[in-house]
N, CA, C and O atoms as a GROMACS GRO file, in nm:
protein
  412
    1MET      N    1   5.420   1.953   6.712
    1MET     CA    2   5.464   1.830   6.758
    1MET      C    3   5.567   1.919   6.866
    1MET      O    4   5.626   2.025   6.845
    2GLY      N    5   5.562   1.826   6.997
    2GLY     CA    6   5.648   1.860   7.075
    2GLY      C    7   5.759   1.861   7.074
    2GLY      O    8   5.802   1.834   6.962
    3VAL      N    9   5.889   1.892   7.199
    3VAL     CA   10   6.004   1.885   7.190
    3VAL      C   11   6.010   1.729   7.198
    3VAL      O   12   6.037   1.678   7.089
    4LYS      N   13   5.996   1.659   7.277
    4LYS     CA   14   5.991   1.540   7.313
    4LYS      C   15   5.975   1.458   7.206
    4LYS      O   16   6.059   1.369   7.203
    5SER      N   17   5.896   1.458   7.119
    5SER     CA   18   5.796   1.317   6.997
    5SER      C   19   5.937   1.428   6.854
    5SER      O   20   5.948   1.373   6.744
    6ALA      N   21   6.021   1.564   6.877
    6ALA     CA   22   6.084   1.622   6.775
    6ALA      C   23   6.186   1.515   6.818
    6ALA      O   24   6.213   1.442   6.723
    7VAL      N   25   6.256   1.480   6.939
    7VAL     CA   26   6.348   1.435   6.954
    7VAL      C   27   6.324   1.278   6.912
    7VAL      O   28   6.420   1.243   6.844
    8VAL      N   29   6.252   1.197   6.926
    8VAL     CA   30   6.180   1.055   6.906
    8VAL      C   31   6.214   1.062   6.809
    8VAL      O   32   6.309   0.988   6.783
    9VAL      N   33   6.159   1.156   6.690
    9VAL     CA   34   6.201   1.103   6.525
    9VAL      C   35   6.340   1.142   6.478
    9VAL      O   36   6.403   1.100   6.382
   10ARG      N   37   6.385   1.270   6.609
   10ARG     CA   38   6.507   1.218   6.504
   10ARG      C   39   6.632   1.116   6.537
   10ARG      O   40   6.714   1.069   6.457
   11CYS      N   41   6.621   1.086   6.729
   11CYS     CA   42   6.638   0.943   6.732
   11CYS      C   43   6.649   0.816   6.639
   11CYS      O   44   6.750   0.754   6.607
   12LEU      N   45   6.484   0.788   6.598
   12LEU     CA   46   6.472   0.700   6.456
   12LEU      C   47   6.500   0.705   6.352
   12LEU      O   48   6.502   0.605   6.280
   13MET      N   49   6.538   0.844   6.306
   13MET     CA   50   6.595   0.880   6.160
   13MET      C   51   6.742   0.853   6.204
   13MET      O   52   6.796   0.794   6.110
   14LEU      N   53   6.826   0.871   6.301
   14LEU     CA   54   6.983   0.858   6.319
   14LEU      C   55   6.972   0.703   6.344
   14LEU      O   56   7.084   0.654   6.359
   15MET      N   57   6.894   0.634   6.350
   15MET     CA   58   6.872   0.445   6.406
   15MET      C   59   6.886   0.422   6.284
   15MET      O   60   6.986   0.355   6.256
   16LEU      N   61   6.813   0.458   6.189
   16LEU     CA   62   6.764   0.370   6.053
   16LEU      C   63   6.921   0.418   5.982
   16LEU      O   64   6.999   0.340   5.928
   17ALA      N   65   6.933   0.511   5.992
   17ALA     CA   66   7.075   0.581   5.905
   17ALA      C   67   7.217   0.499   5.956
   17ALA      O   68   7.323   0.484   5.896
   18LEU      N   69   7.177   0.454   6.080
   18LEU     CA   70   7.284   0.392   6.105
   18LEU      C   71   7.259   0.166   6.113
   18LEU      O   72   7.330   0.066   6.127
   19THR      N   73   7.136   0.197   6.094
   19THR     CA   74   7.092  -0.008   5.996
   19THR      C   75   7.155   0.011   5.882
   19THR      O   76   7.240  -0.072   5.850
   20ILE      N   77   7.128   0.121   5.794
   20ILE     CA   78   7.171   0.073   5.643
   20ILE      C   79   7.311   0.088   5.655
   20ILE      O   80   7.368  -0.014   5.617
   21VAL      N   81   7.398   0.187   5.698
   21VAL     CA   82   7.533   0.196   5.740
   21VAL      C   83   7.608   0.024   5.781
   21VAL      O   84   7.701  -0.037   5.728
   22VAL      N   85   7.551   0.000   5.856
   22VAL     CA   86   7.589  -0.157   5.957
   22VAL      C   87   7.498  -0.215   5.840
   22VAL      O   88   7.479  -0.098   5.875
   23SER      N   89   7.432  -0.262   5.752
   23SER     CA   90   7.401  -0.363   5.686
   23SER      C   91   7.512  -0.388   5.524
   23SER      O   92   7.550  -0.492   5.471
   24GLU      N   93   7.531  -0.253   5.490
   24GLU     CA   94   7.632  -0.244   5.370
   24GLU      C   95   7.751  -0.256   5.399
   24GLU      O   96   7.838  -0.250   5.312
   25LEU      N   97   7.788  -0.282   5.585
   25LEU     CA   98   7.920  -0.277   5.594
   25LEU      C   99   7.926  -0.435   5.542
   25LEU      O  100   7.987  -0.488   5.450
   26TYR      N  101   7.782  -0.517   5.702
   26TYR     CA  102   7.820  -0.700   5.674
   26TYR      C  103   7.781  -0.679   5.529
   26TYR      O  104   7.870  -0.610   5.479
   27CYS      N  105   7.682  -0.710   5.435
   27CYS     CA  106   7.630  -0.759   5.347
   27CYS      C  107   7.688  -0.653   5.193
   27CYS      O  108   7.651  -0.677   5.078
   28GLY      N  109   7.761  -0.565   5.224
   28GLY     CA  110   7.833  -0.556   5.090
   28GLY      C  111   7.706  -0.433   5.032
   28GLY      O  112   7.599  -0.406   5.086
   29ARG      N  113   7.759  -0.380   4.920
   29ARG     CA  114   7.695  -0.294   4.831
   29ARG      C  115   7.523  -0.325   4.802
   29ARG      O  116   7.534  -0.440   4.759
   30SER      N  117   7.365  -0.294   4.797
   30SER     CA  118   7.351  -0.306   4.738
   30SER      C  119   7.299  -0.300   4.615
   30SER      O  120   7.282  -0.196   4.551
   31ARG      N  121   7.261  -0.465   4.560
   31ARG     CA  122   7.224  -0.454   4.408
   31ARG      C  123   7.171  -0.348   4.351
   31ARG      O  124   7.219  -0.336   4.239
   32ARG      N  125   7.105  -0.275   4.373
   32ARG     CA  126   7.065  -0.136   4.290
   32ARG      C  127   7.168  -0.092   4.262
   32ARG      O  128   7.156  -0.046   4.148
   33GLU      N  129   7.304  -0.074   4.311
   33GLU     CA  130   7.378   0.044   4.301
   33GLU      C  131   7.461  -0.025   4.187
   33GLU      O  132   7.506   0.031   4.087
   34GLY      N  133   7.469  -0.127   4.213
   34GLY     CA  134   7.519  -0.245   4.083
   34GLY      C  135   7.702  -0.286   4.103
   34GLY      O  136   7.754  -0.232   4.201
   35TYR      N  137   7.789  -0.372   4.019
   35TYR     CA  138   7.881  -0.336   4.026
   35TYR      C  139   7.969  -0.359   3.896
   35TYR      O  140   7.994  -0.463   3.836
   36ASN      N  141   8.006  -0.243   3.874
   36ASN     CA  142   8.126  -0.234   3.740
   36ASN      C  143   8.228  -0.332   3.752
   36ASN      O  144   8.340  -0.329   3.804
   37LEU      N  145   8.160  -0.425   3.685
   37LEU     CA  146   8.259  -0.532   3.600
   37LEU      C  147   8.282  -0.574   3.504
   37LEU      O  148   8.199  -0.625   3.429
   38SER      N  149   8.432  -0.560   3.474
   38SER     CA  150   8.471  -0.594   3.335
   38SER      C  151   8.403  -0.715   3.276
   38SER      O  152   8.396  -0.822   3.338
   39ALA      N  153   8.343  -0.694   3.132
   39ALA     CA  154   8.356  -0.803   3.047
   39ALA      C  155   8.433  -0.888   3.085
   39ALA      O  156   8.362  -0.974   3.138
   40GLU      N  157   8.540  -0.919   3.091
   40GLU     CA  158   8.600  -1.018   3.132
   40GLU      C  159   8.559  -1.139   3.250
   40GLU      O  160   8.584  -1.260   3.245
   41HIS      N  161   8.487  -1.064   3.357
   41HIS     CA  162   8.462  -1.110   3.466
   41HIS      C  163   8.285  -1.094   3.496
   41HIS      O  164   8.244  -1.136   3.604
   42ARG      N  165   8.184  -1.034   3.398
   42ARG     CA  166   8.083  -1.107   3.383
   42ARG      C  167   8.007  -1.160   3.353
   42ARG      O  168   7.973  -1.146   3.235
   43LEU      N  169   7.928  -1.259   3.444
   43LEU     CA  170   7.944  -1.380   3.430
   43LEU      C  171   7.739  -1.380   3.404
   43LEU      O  172   7.667  -1.300   3.463
   44LEU      N  173   7.688  -1.477   3.316
   44LEU     CA  174   7.558  -1.518   3.244
   44LEU      C  175   7.469  -1.632   3.288
   44LEU      O  176   7.516  -1.744   3.307
   45THR      N  177   7.371  -1.612   3.300
   45THR     CA  178   7.314  -1.741   3.339
   45THR      C  179   7.277  -1.790   3.192
   45THR      O  180   7.283  -1.724   3.088
   46VAL      N  181   7.229  -1.944   3.212
   46VAL     CA  182   7.217  -2.006   3.079
   46VAL      C  183   7.046  -1.947   2.999
   46VAL      O  184   7.016  -1.943   2.880
   47ARG      N  185   6.958  -1.908   3.129
   47ARG     CA  186   6.867  -1.843   3.056
   47ARG      C  187   6.883  -1.657   2.947
   47ARG      O  188   6.812  -1.591   2.871
   48GLU      N  189   7.030  -1.648   3.011
   48GLU     CA  190   7.050  -1.522   2.970
   48GLU      C  191   7.150  -1.507   2.814
   48GLU      O  192   7.162  -1.409   2.742
   49VAL      N  193   7.207  -1.637   2.802
   49VAL     CA  194   7.277  -1.643   2.704
   49VAL      C  195   7.190  -1.767   2.618
   49VAL      O  196   7.238  -1.849   2.540
   50ALA      N  197   7.108  -1.757   2.643
   50ALA     CA  198   7.009  -1.927   2.532
   50ALA      C  199   6.958  -1.732   2.446
   50ALA      O  200   6.986  -1.698   2.331
   51GLY      N  201   6.884  -1.646   2.553
   51GLY     CA  202   6.810  -1.531   2.492
   51GLY      C  203   6.903  -1.436   2.391
   51GLY      O  204   6.872  -1.387   2.283
   52ALA      N  205   7.044  -1.427   2.473
   52ALA     CA  206   7.128  -1.358   2.378
   52ALA      C  207   7.167  -1.411   2.156
   52ALA      O  208   7.189  -1.365   2.044
   53MET      N  209   7.150  -1.520   2.228
   53MET     CA  210   7.205  -1.668   2.140
   53MET      C  211   7.075  -1.684   2.024
   53MET      O  212   7.094  -1.711   1.905
   54ARG      N  213   6.944  -1.662   2.086
   54ARG     CA  214   6.850  -1.712   2.016
   54ARG      C  215   6.824  -1.870   1.995
   54ARG      O  216   6.781  -1.917   1.890
   55VAL      N  217   6.846  -1.922   2.075
   55VAL     CA  218   6.831  -2.094   2.089
   55VAL      C  219   6.781  -2.093   2.253
   55VAL      O  220   6.802  -2.006   2.339
   56SER      N  221   6.701  -2.235   2.264
   56SER     CA  222   6.653  -2.276   2.387
   56SER      C  223   6.745  -2.323   2.469
   56SER      O  224   6.844  -2.385   2.430
   57THR      N  225   6.714  -2.293   2.609
   57THR     CA  226   6.831  -2.341   2.740
   57THR      C  227   6.827  -2.519   2.705
   57THR      O  228   6.896  -2.605   2.759
   58MET      N  229   6.767  -2.530   2.643
   58MET     CA  230   6.814  -2.710   2.641
   58MET      C  231   6.977  -2.697   2.506
   58MET      O  232   7.084  -2.757   2.510
   59THR      N  233   6.943  -2.629   2.441
   59THR     CA  234   7.113  -2.600   2.318
   59THR      C  235   7.163  -2.571   2.419
   59THR      O  236   7.198  -2.669   2.486
   60VAL      N  237   7.189  -2.441   2.476
   60VAL     CA  238   7.299  -2.417   2.598
   60VAL      C  239   7.342  -2.514   2.641
   60VAL      O  240   7.458  -2.540   2.609
   61TYR      N  241   7.276  -2.600   2.720
   61TYR     CA  242   7.287  -2.711   2.804
   61TYR      C  243   7.349  -2.834   2.772
   61TYR      O  244   7.424  -2.909   2.834
   62ARG      N  245   7.255  -2.837   2.564
   62ARG     CA  246   7.406  -2.963   2.544
   62ARG      C  247   7.550  -2.858   2.476
   62ARG      O  248   7.664  -2.904   2.473
   63LEU      N  249   7.529  -2.760   2.441
   63LEU     CA  250   7.708  -2.719   2.421
   63LEU      C  251   7.756  -2.691   2.547
   63LEU      O  252   7.851  -2.619   2.518
   64ILE      N  253   7.756  -2.701   2.687
   64ILE     CA  254   7.796  -2.693   2.790
   64ILE      C  255   7.859  -2.834   2.819
   64ILE      O  256   7.974  -2.859   2.857
   65ARG      N  257   7.733  -2.938   2.785
   65ARG     CA  258   7.767  -3.056   2.845
   65ARG      C  259   7.912  -3.120   2.685
   65ARG      O  260   8.025  -3.167   2.698
   66ASP      N  261   7.846  -3.095   2.582
   66ASP     CA  262   7.935  -3.140   2.486
   66ASP      C  263   8.117  -3.060   2.495
   66ASP      O  264   8.206  -3.083   2.413
   67GLY      N  265   8.130  -2.977   2.603
   67GLY     CA  266   8.258  -2.867   2.630
   67GLY      C  267   8.250  -2.800   2.498
   67GLY      O  268   8.371  -2.785   2.478
   68GLN      N  269   8.190  -2.747   2.390
   68GLN     CA  270   8.221  -2.620   2.339
   68GLN      C  271   8.206  -2.478   2.389
   68GLN      O  272   8.247  -2.367   2.353
   69LEU      N  273   8.125  -2.527   2.493
   69LEU     CA  274   8.079  -2.328   2.537
   69LEU      C  275   8.132  -2.420   2.702
   69LEU      O  276   8.074  -2.508   2.765
   70PRO      N  277   8.274  -2.345   2.729
   70PRO     CA  278   8.238  -2.354   2.856
   70PRO      C  279   8.192  -2.260   2.960
   70PRO      O  280   8.165  -2.143   2.933
   71ALA      N  281   8.184  -2.305   3.070
   71ALA     CA  282   8.084  -2.305   3.222
   71ALA      C  283   8.114  -2.286   3.350
   71ALA      O  284   8.222  -2.339   3.376
   72ILE      N  285   8.062  -2.228   3.448
   72ILE     CA  286   8.101  -2.271   3.543
   72ILE      C  287   7.997  -2.310   3.658
   72ILE      O  288   7.889  -2.252   3.653
   73ARG      N  289   8.019  -2.412   3.771
   73ARG     CA  290   7.900  -2.479   3.785
   73ARG      C  291   7.905  -2.398   3.907
   73ARG      O  292   8.022  -2.375   3.938
   74VAL      N  293   7.791  -2.332   4.010
   74VAL     CA  294   7.796  -2.277   4.100
   74VAL      C  295   7.651  -2.344   4.168
   74VAL      O  296   7.536  -2.302   4.151
   75GLY      N  297   7.693  -2.455   4.248
   75GLY     CA  298   7.618  -2.524   4.335
   75GLY      C  299   7.527  -2.614   4.196
   75GLY      O  300   7.596  -2.684   4.121
   76LYS      N  301   7.361  -2.605   4.169
   76LYS     CA  302   7.353  -2.699   4.071
   76LYS      C  303   7.320  -2.583   3.921
   76LYS      O  304   7.253  -2.620   3.825
   77HIS      N  305   7.374  -2.465   3.930
   77HIS     CA  306   7.386  -2.410   3.819
   77HIS      C  307   7.478  -2.377   3.750
   77HIS      O  308   7.596  -2.395   3.780
   78PHE      N  309   7.444  -2.334   3.664
   78PHE     CA  310   7.540  -2.295   3.531
   78PHE      C  311   7.601  -2.141   3.557
   78PHE      O  312   7.514  -2.063   3.594
   79ARG      N  313   7.724  -2.090   3.545
   79ARG     CA  314   7.732  -1.960   3.476
   79ARG      C  315   7.810  -1.961   3.385
   79ARG      O  316   7.905  -2.038   3.371
   80ILE      N  317   7.759  -1.829   3.280
   80ILE     CA  318   7.904  -1.893   3.127
   80ILE      C  319   7.952  -1.694   3.145
   80ILE      O  320   7.882  -1.604   3.192
   81ARG      N  321   8.072  -1.686   3.096
   81ARG     CA  322   8.161  -1.559   3.091
   81ARG      C  323   8.127  -1.529   2.971
   81ARG      O  324   8.144  -1.604   2.875
   82ALA      N  325   8.059  -1.377   2.962
   82ALA     CA  326   8.069  -1.317   2.844
   82ALA      C  327   8.119  -1.338   2.729
   82ALA      O  328   8.076  -1.371   2.619
   83THR      N  329   8.254  -1.303   2.792
   83THR     CA  330   8.414  -1.313   2.670
   83THR      C  331   8.348  -1.462   2.628
   83THR      O  332   8.283  -1.458   2.524
   84ASP      N  333   8.356  -1.585   2.689
   84ASP     CA  334   8.361  -1.703   2.647
   84ASP      C  335   8.229  -1.743   2.532
   84ASP      O  336   8.243  -1.813   2.432
   85VAL      N  337   8.088  -1.670   2.582
   85VAL     CA  338   8.014  -1.649   2.469
   85VAL      C  339   8.045  -1.554   2.334
   85VAL      O  340   7.990  -1.582   2.227
   86ASP      N  341   8.115  -1.468   2.344
   86ASP     CA  342   8.133  -1.346   2.264
   86ASP      C  343   8.265  -1.479   2.208
   86ASP      O  344   8.235  -1.536   2.104
   87ALA      N  345   8.355  -1.508   2.253
   87ALA     CA  346   8.468  -1.641   2.155
   87ALA      C  347   8.364  -1.741   2.097
   87ALA      O  348   8.361  -1.743   1.974
   88PHE      N  349   8.282  -1.820   2.158
   88PHE     CA  350   8.236  -1.903   2.095
   88PHE      C  351   8.156  -1.852   1.951
   88PHE      O  352   8.187  -1.911   1.847
   89LEU      N  353   8.067  -1.755   1.946
   89LEU     CA  354   8.009  -1.676   1.879
   89LEU      C  355   8.105  -1.617   1.725
   89LEU      O  356   8.072  -1.594   1.608
   90ALA      N  357   8.240  -1.611   1.806
   90ALA     CA  358   8.299  -1.568   1.685
   90ALA      C  359   8.399  -1.679   1.633
   90ALA      O  360   8.472  -1.640   1.542
   91ALA      N  361   8.406  -1.737   1.651
   91ALA     CA  362   8.420  -1.866   1.574
   91ALA      C  363   8.352  -1.978   1.524
   91ALA      O  364   8.393  -2.088   1.486
   92ARG      N  365   8.223  -1.920   1.533
   92ARG     CA  366   8.161  -1.986   1.404
   92ARG      C  367   8.074  -1.893   1.303
   92ARG      O  368   8.013  -1.910   1.198
   93MET      N  369   8.100  -1.794   1.386
   93MET     CA  370   8.106  -1.633   1.218
   93MET      C  371   8.113  -1.678   1.059
   93MET      O  372   8.199  -1.743   0.999
   94VAL      N  373   8.008  -1.630   1.020
   94VAL     CA  374   8.060  -1.728   0.850
   94VAL      C  375   8.045  -1.598   0.782
   94VAL      O  376   7.984  -1.510   0.843
   95ASN      N  377   8.110  -1.560   0.613
   95ASN     CA  378   8.106  -1.462   0.572
   95ASN      C  379   8.050  -1.503   0.436
   95ASN      O  380   8.125  -1.586   0.385
   96GLY      N  381   7.993  -1.488   0.395
   96GLY     CA  382   7.878  -1.490   0.254
   96GLY      C  383   8.006  -1.604   0.173
   96GLY      O  384   8.101  -1.668   0.219
   97GLY      N  385   7.955  -1.591   0.053
   97GLY     CA  386   8.023  -1.679  -0.001
   97GLY      C  387   7.931  -1.854  -0.018
   97GLY      O  388   7.812  -1.863  -0.051
   98GLY      N  389   8.002  -1.948   0.006
   98GLY     CA  390   7.927  -2.053   0.016
   98GLY      C  391   7.874  -2.107   0.168
   98GLY      O  392   7.889  -2.217   0.222
   99ALA      N  393   7.817  -2.003   0.209
   99ALA     CA  394   7.785  -1.967   0.400
   99ALA      C  395   7.626  -2.087   0.384
   99ALA      O  396   7.591  -2.177   0.461
  100TRP      N  397   7.581  -2.053   0.292
  100TRP     CA  398   7.467  -2.116   0.242
  100TRP      C  399   7.430  -2.297   0.197
  100TRP      O  400   7.495  -2.352   0.109
  101PRO      N  401   7.367  -2.336   0.240
  101PRO     CA  402   7.379  -2.454   0.178
  101PRO      C  403   7.271  -2.492   0.042
  101PRO      O  404   7.150  -2.472   0.050
  102ALA      N  405   7.322  -2.538  -0.055
  102ALA     CA  406   7.212  -2.542  -0.189
  102ALA      C  407   7.067  -2.584  -0.146
  102ALA      O  408   7.048  -2.664  -0.054
  103ALA      N  409   6.961  -2.522  -0.219
  103ALA     CA  410   6.841  -2.554  -0.205
  103ALA      C  411   6.803  -2.720  -0.246
  103ALA      O  412   6.687  -2.761  -0.236
   0.00000   0.00000   0.00000
């Protein structure tokens, strides 16, 4: 490889590095790096909540509509705080004894 082509390659590598830095400045951190959010600020989609609760997405939408599960509207979509899901489930926890209906 000649001196001229080596200089061109180094310039291209420098331009790529500068492009990455500039894009991170304007666009924020990459999604791959992730953010360390506390559980209080972690937002879940309806599908994630349904999967965690082992129910259908319609059930989650119904809980939101009935006011039983607080949600945040983002455009056409809902986001649910992880802490709200935990509180919802904790409020419905049953302890042995008369928890099961008679067959």
